[in-house]
ZANU-651209 format. One record per atom (N, C-alpha, C): residue in one letter; x, y, z. Coordinates in steps of 0.05 Angstrom, whole numbers, plus 5000, padded with zeros to 4 digits. Example, Ala and Ser with C-alpha at 12.3 -4.5 7.8 and 13.67 -1.06 7.14 Angstrom:
2
A526448865156 A524649105156 A526449345156 S525749555142 S527349795143 S525850015157 
This chain:
367
M610203452869 M611803662886 M614503672881 N615703952875 N618303982871 N619903982896 D622503992897 D624003962924 D624704292929 F623704372950 F623604632959 F625704662981 G627104932985 G628804943006 G627104963030 V628104923054 V626804873083 V628005093101 R626105243112 R626805453126 R625105423154 D626205353183 D624405323203 D622005133201 G622504943183 G620704693182 G618204803156 A619205033145 A617105103125 A618705083095 R617205053077 R618205063048 R619005353037 D621105383028 D621705663014 D619805682988 I618805932982 I617506022960 I617306282957 D617506412934 D617406682931 D614706852940 V612606682931 V609906802929 V607906572936 V606406632957 V603906442960 V601006612951 V599806472937 V597006612931 V594606422947 V593006572962 V591506422979 V588506482964 G587106292953 G584606332941 G585206302911 A583106132901 A583006052872 A580206172857 G579306342869 G577206442850 G577906672833 Q576506842820 Q576907012803 Q579807182806 A579907282832 A581907422841 A584407292844 G584307062853 G586606882861 G588106762834 L586306722813 L587006652786 L588106832769 S586807072773 S588007302757 S591007352769 G591107352796 G593807392806 G596007192798 A595106912797 A596406712792 A597506742763 H595306842745 H596206842717 H598407062710 H597907252724 H600007512722 H602807442729 L602307262753 L605107142764 L606606992745 R605206802732 R606406642712 R607406782681 R605606992679 R606107192652 R608807332664 S609407412689 S611507542693 S614607392692 G613907132685 G616606982688 G616706772713 L615106782733 L615106592754 L613506322744 V614406112759 V613705862750 V612005722775 P609505642768 P608105532787 P609305272802 D609005262826 D610305032843 D613305022843 E614705312833 E617105312834 E617905562850 D616505762838 D616606022845 D614306132866 F612205992855 F609906132868 F608105882873 V605905862891 V604305632899 V601005802902 V599105622889 V596705742897 V594805552911 L594005612932 L592705422953 L589705542952 D588005312955 D585205382955 D583705182970 H582005272988 H580805093007 H578204972997 A577405022973 A574904922965 A575704652949 P573704442944 P574304202939 P574504172912 H573804402895 H574004382863 H574304652855 P575204672826 P575404962814 P572405092817 G572605342815 G570305512816 G569605702835 G571905762856 G571405952872 G569005912884 A567706152897 A565106162911 A562706062891 W563206072864 W561206002848 W560205722848 Q562105532855 Q561005282859 Q559105202880 F558805392901 F556805352918 F554105492916 R554005632893 R551505802890 R548905612883 W546605682892 W544505562892 W543605482861 P542305232858 P541705172828 P540305362813 S538305542824 S536705682809 S537705932801 L540305992809 L541906232798 L542906142772 T541906142749 T542406092727 T544706302712 Y545806172693 Y547806342682 Y546506592671 G544206562657 G542906832650 G542307032672 K542406982696 K541307162715 K544207302727 V545907202719 V548707332728 V549407542714 H549807812729 H550608032713 H553608142723 G554608242700 G557408322708 G559408132707 M559307902696 M561807682698 M563607752675 H565707762684 H567907842661 H570207592661 A571307562636 A573107362630 A575507432649 L576507202654 L579107222666 L581307282647 P583707392654 P585507512637 P587007302620 G587007292592 G588207122573 G586406892565 M583906912569 M582306692559 M579206812560 E578206782537 E575106882537 E573206692546 L571206812561 L568906712571 L567306612551 I567306372546 I566106222524 I563306162533 T561006272521 T558406172526 T556806172507 G554806082509 G552906002482 G550006082494 P547906082474 P544806082487 P544505882505 A545305622500 A544605392517 A545505502548 D548005632553 D548505662576 D546505812595 D545405992582 D543606182598 D542006032618 D540905782612 D539205642629 D540405472648 R543305442643 R544805242661 R545505372687 P545705242713 P546305382735 P549205522732 S549405692743 S552005922743 S554105742755 S553505592776 S555305432787 S557105232765 E555505112751 E556304962729 E558105102707 V556805322696 V558205442676 V560905562684 I561105702707 I563505852717 I565505652726 S564405432741 S566705262747 S567805082728 G566205022710 G567404912683 G569905102672 Y569005372668 Y570505562656 Y572905592678 F573205612700 F575505622717 F577005352713 T575805122713 T577204842707 T578904902687 E578004952665 E579505002638 E581605192641 Y580805412654 Y582905642656 Y585305482672 E585205392694 E587505312713 E588905072693 R587104892676 R588904722659 R590404832639 R589105012626 R590505182600 R592905282612 F593205412631 F595605572640 F597005432664 G596405142669 G598305012685 G598605152714 L596405222724 L597005382747 L597305182774 R596804962772 R597504742794 R596504832818 V593604852820 V592804972844 V592504702871 H593204772889 H593004582911 H590704622927 R589004362929 R586404382942 R586104092949 P584004092970 P583704272993 P585104323010 V586504563012 V588104643028 V587304893050 D587304873074 D586305113092 D588605243098 V588705493098 V590505713108 V589505783136 T591005733156 T590305763185 T591706013194 A594006083185 A594906323196 A597106413179 V597806693181 V599606823164 V601106983183 R603906883194 R605207093213 R607907153205 E609507263218 E612007393213 E613907133218 G615307083195 G617106863196 G620006963203 T622106853191 T624906903196 T625907033171 G628207183173 G629607293148 G627607493132 G625807603143 G624007803132 G622207673115 R621207393120 R619007303104 R616507233118 L614907143106 L612007103119 L612106783121 L611106693145 L610306443152 L607806363146 V606506233127 V604106113119 V604005873128 E602105793151 E601105563162 E598805473147 T599005203140 T597105103124 T596304813129 S594104713123 S593604423129 S595304263115 E596504353093 E598504193075 E601304213085 G602004333103 G604604423117 G605204693115 N607604793122 N607905093124 N609705213100 W609305453093 W610905623067 W612005783081 S614905843074 S616106163078 S616406263058 A614806453054 A614506653029 A615606943030 R616606993009 R617107313009 R614607523004 A612607402994 A610207582989 A608007422986 L605407552992 L602807432994 L600907542975 I599307412961 I597107522951 I594607372963 N593407522981 N590807412991 N588407492976 A587007262964 A584907282950 A582407102963 T581807132988 T580106932999 T577007023000 G576407282987 G573807362982 G571807363010 T569607273008 T568007333030 T566107103035 W566106903016 W563906723020 W564306583048 D566006523056 D566506373076 D565406513105 R565306773104 R564306903127 R561407003121 P559506883120 P556806943119 P556407143147 F555007403144 F554107533168 F551507483178 W550707363199 W548607333216 W548207563235 P546007743231 P545307953254 P544307783275 R544507913299 R543407803326 R541007953329 Y538507843341 Y536008013348 Y535007873369 P533608013391 P532607913414 P530507673407 G530507453420 G528907243417 G529307073392 Q531907123380 Q532906923358 Q532706653364 E533506583385 E534106303397 E531406173404 T529206313402 T526406203411 T524906113383 F525806163365 F524606183340 F524505853334 R521505773331 R521005483326 R521505423297 G521605583276 G521905543250 G524505453240 R525105523216 R527905493204 R529105743198 Q531605803205 Q533406033195 Q535205913180 L535906053160 L538406013141 L539306273130 H541706273120 H542906473109 H543006413074 T543306623063 T544206593030 T546206383026 A548206343046 A550506143037 A548805903038 G546905853051 G545605563049 G543105553035 Y542605743023 Y540005773004 Y540005552986 P537605372982 P537705182963 P536205152942 G534905432938 G532905432918 G530305492926 P528305572914 P525605622920 P523905382928 E524205152918 E522904902919 E522004852949 E524704882968 E523904822993 E522004943015 F521305253001 F519505373013 F516405353004 A515905172988 A513105152977 A511205103001 G508705323002 G507205293021 G507705403050 L510205553051 L511105663078 L511105943079 R510706043101 R510606353105 R513906373110 V514906593091 V517806673091 V518006943099 V519907013118 V521007303119 V523707283107 V524307493088 V527007493077 V527807763086 V530507743096 V531407973108 V533808043091 G533808313080 G536308423067 G535208533045 G536708783034 G535808943010 G537808922991 G539608742987 G541508722964 G540508552943 A542208492924 A541308362901 A540508082908 S541807932923 S541107642933 S538007672949 G538007832964 G535107832981 G532807902959 T533508062937 T531008102920 T530707852905 Q533007722894 Q532507492878 Q531407272889 H531807232916 H530807002936 H528107052932 L527507282945 L524507372948 L522507332925 M523507452898 M522307372877 M521707072866 E523806932875 E523406672871 E521406522886 I521606572911 I520206432938 I517406522933 A517106782923 A513906892925 A512406692906 K513606572886 K512306452869 K511206182878 V512006092902 V511505812910 V510605782943 A511306032954 A510906062985 A507306122989 A506806053012 A504406143022 A504106473029 D506106543033 D506506843043 D509306943046 T509807163035 T512807273041 T512507513049 T514907633065 T515207873074 T517907943073 W518408213067 W520508323061 W521608573077 V523808503094 V524308723115 V527708793108 T528009063109 T531109123108 T531309383128 R534009383134 R534609623155 R534109893143 R534809943115 R534710193101 R532510163080 P531510353072 P529210353048 P530910263023 P530410043008 P532209972982 P532210222962 V534310222953 V534710442932 V534610322903 F533010352884 F532510282859 F534210442838 R535610342821 R537010512802 R535710512774 E534910722765 E533610722736 E535810872724 G535710812694 G537410932674 G540010752670 P541610822654 P544010692648 P545810692672 F547710482669 F549910482689 F552210442672 G553610642665 G556210602653 G558310662663 E560610692649 E563410672661 E563910902679 E562711142676 E562911332697 E561411342722 Q558811232719 Q557711112744 Q559010902758 G560110702747 G561410472759 G564110572771 R565610752760 R567810862773 R567511072797 A565211202797 A564111352822 A563611132843 A562210962837 A561310772858 A563910632868 V565510522848 V568310402862 V569710582877 A569710812875 A571311032888 A570211072915 L567711032922 L566211042945 L567610812962 V567110592953 V568110352965 V571110392975 D572310482955 D575410532958 D576610672979 E574610882981 E575311073004 E575010983030 R573010773040 R573210693059 R575110483067 V576310373044 V578510203048 V581110343054 R581210573046 R583410753048 R583210843076 Q581110873086 Q580910993118 Q581510783138 G581910533127 G581610303146 G579210203158 L577410233140 L574510103152 L573809883135 P572509723151 P571509473131 P569909533103 P570609423082 P569809493058 P566709453056 G565209633042 G563109583034 G562609433009 S560409342998 S559909212971 S559509462954 V560609392929 V560009572904 V556809612904 V555409432905 V552409382902 V551109592922 S552309572949 S551309772971 S551210092957 V553010142945 V553410412931 V552010452904 T551310262891 T550110302863 T547110282863 G545910132884 G543110122883 G542409862866 L539609772866 L539109562855 L537809652825 P538609512805 P537709602776 P534809562775 L533309752764 L530709742760 L529909562736 N530409282733 N529909182712 N526909102706 E526608872687 E523708812681 E523108622704 A524408452713 A523508272734 A522908452762 I524108612767 I523908812790 I521408962786 V520909072762 V518709232763 V516609032765 R516108832751 R513508652753 R513108552785 A515308502795 A515108432825 A514108682842 R514808892839 R513609122852 R511109202841 E510009162824 E507309182812 E505908952826 E506408712830 E504908512843 E504908502871 G506608702884 G506708722915 G508608542930 V510908402914 V512408242923 V514508402938 L515108622929 L517508762935 L516209022957 N513808992971 N513309162992 N515009113016 R516609303022 R518809273041 R517909413067 L518409193091 L517609313116 L520209443128 P520109623144 P523009653163 P523409403180 M525809423190 M526809183207 M525709133231 F524908883235 F523308803259 F525208833282 D523908863308 D525408913333 D526108693351 R524408453343 R524908203358 R523807963345 I525007753349 I524007503341 I522207333359 T520007233354 T518407063371 T518606813364 P517606633378 P517406323370 P516006253341 D513806393341 D512406373313 D512906613291 G514406783297 G515006973273 G517107183282 V516207423272 V517807683280 V515707873289 A516608103307 A515108293316 A516508573317 W515008763319 W515809083316 W514709233344 D516309373355 D515109503382 D512609643377 D511809703353 D508909833351 D507009663351 G507409403355 G505209223359 G504809023334 R506009093317 R505608943290 R507208683293 T505908483282 T507508163283 T506408063253 V508307893247 V508507733225 V509107453232 P507107243227 P507706933230 P509306873210 A511806683215 A513406603200 A514206293205 D514606153180 D515405863186 D518805883179 V519906063164 V522406113156 V523106393156 I525706453166 I527306683165 I529706613146 L529706813126 L532206743103 L533207023110 W536107003121 W538207213126 W539507253096 A539007443081 A540607513059 A542107753066 T543707793086 T544807993099 T548008003090 G548707873071 G551307923063 G553307773074 F555707813071 F558507723079 F560407883090 R562507823102 R564607983111 R567107853100 A569108023095 A571707933081 A573007713103 A573907493091 A575007273103 A578207323105 I578807453127 I581707523127 I582507463158 D581307293173 D582207213200 D584607113201 H585306973183 H588406833183 H590407023180 L589707273173 L592007513172 L592307643196 A590707543217 A590707703245 A593307713256 P595207463257 P597607533267 P599407733261 L599207853237 L600508053226 L599808323236 G597208353249 G596608643259 G595908813239 L594908743219 L594408943196 L592109073197 R590009043218 R587509173219 R588009453229 E586109643222 E586309923232 E584409943256 R584110143268 R582410203293 R579410153281 G579410243255 G576010223241 G575309963238 G576809723242 G576309463237 G577109363209 G578209513191 G578709383164 G582209413161 I582909303138 I585809333133 I585609563111 R587609743119 R588109973096 R589609873076 V588609933055 V591009843028 V591110103009 E593410092998 E593810262976 E594010122951 G592010162934 G592009982908 G591009732920 T593109532922 T592309292934 T594409192959 R596309332963 R598709312981 R597009383008 A597709193033 A596709293058 A598909493063 V598009723076 V599409973081 V601109883105 R600409733125 R602309613143 R604209433137 D604009273116 D606009083109 D606009043079 E608109133065 E608609183037 E608608903025 R608908653042 R609108403028 R606208273025 V604308393036 V601508303033 V599808463019 H598808322995 H597008472974 H594408352979 L592108492977 L589308392980 L587908442957 V587508222940 V585508242913 V582608152919 G580808292903 G578308202910 G577308292937 Y578808502944 Y577708582968 Y576608912968 G574608992976 G573509272973 G573309352946 P574709532935 P574009632908 P574209452887 S576309222889 S576708982870 S575108782873 A572908792890 A571408522894 A569908442869 S569108642847 S567508552825 S569608382810 T568608252788 T570408082772 T572308232752 I571608452745 I573608602726 I575708772744 G574408852770 G576208962791 G578508742802 A577608492802 A579408312809 A581708272790 N580608262763 N582808252745 N585008442744 R583908682750 R586308932751 R587508922774 A586608822795 A587608822820 A590108592818 G589308372807 G591508182808 G593808252787 R593208402767 R595708522750 R597108712774 A595808902785 A597109122799 A598808992821 A597408762831 A598908662855 A601608542850 V601908422823 V603908212810 V606008482804 R605508712795 R607408922784 R608908982811 E607709032836 E609009112857 E610808882872 I609408662867 I611008442880 I613308372863 K613708362841 K615608332819 K618008552832 R617208812837 R619408982845 R620208942875 L618508812890 L619408712919 L621408482916 L621008292900 L622408042894 L625308132877 E625208342867 E627808412853 E629908582874 R629108602893 R630608712912 R632508492924 E634608572935 E636508392951 E634608232976 P634607972975 P633407862998 P634607933024 V633407913049 V634207933068 V635407663081 A637807713092 A639407453101 A637407313123 A637707053124 A636106923146 A637307003173 A635607033191 A636007083219 A637906883230 
């Protein structure tokens, strides 16, 4: 650790990057390309134990060949070969991130928990962490969503005698052999879990709040831009961001076509309550279950930003590009429309351009 200036018990730094997934590493790379030096001008803090972002926590059956839309980080090709398709994506992508951090000397600090970001002195941000505090002129927040799995609440949930788990804790299909499983959620994870589990379970039931939308035909740049624009509009309105997948629909690939033909993807509307032995609807229908798997998505992990008062009445943080409208020092990458891997790359570059302009201004004198 270099010697830093100290202000109110916090070490001075120009920029703090919170998170070292795709978005955080992209931001760190562009900071370095702009002439800033890791551990002198900026610092990258990551609470995960190892490189790999959220990918390191993905279930073993999610092999690299099943991953769609993974893009290389800026400045280093995503090197893959035929053998990679059958390896767990957690291994492939974590290995890639490890080499990326090493090659560009990003000196990520981990494991470090960022507990709060609040107003400091002299126009700076005070970033409070388990490693000590930092006094920063700007912040790139790249904390993603993995740490905030969304668990819906339904009547009777606490009475269920079986097992309940979320996608964040999904261990792979083997643990569900011979069991009756209810899978909740109509996104990509829910369908992947369901198709895997159906091969070994005694019975599976799929329930979703809305009828799933299956997308046929090509999905090119024009369709991608339109989908991102819909997510971007929510963020501009200060609403919590929806996922890009929620507006693109599910790709009607060979595996999904086969699962539909086999009856695996026969969807039921959302149940009304949970019973000790399963789930039930108000029309009298019941389904017995040993397991309820909640593939119900995630929310943005931004609670540490609460002291800055960035949220709008709609519950989200309104951003222009990547900049928080309520505080120009704060940039959110991997948030809303930049949640995809290619979007995170672009957002990292855009955030650094604005931050460089901010840093080039005359610093505010300490109070």
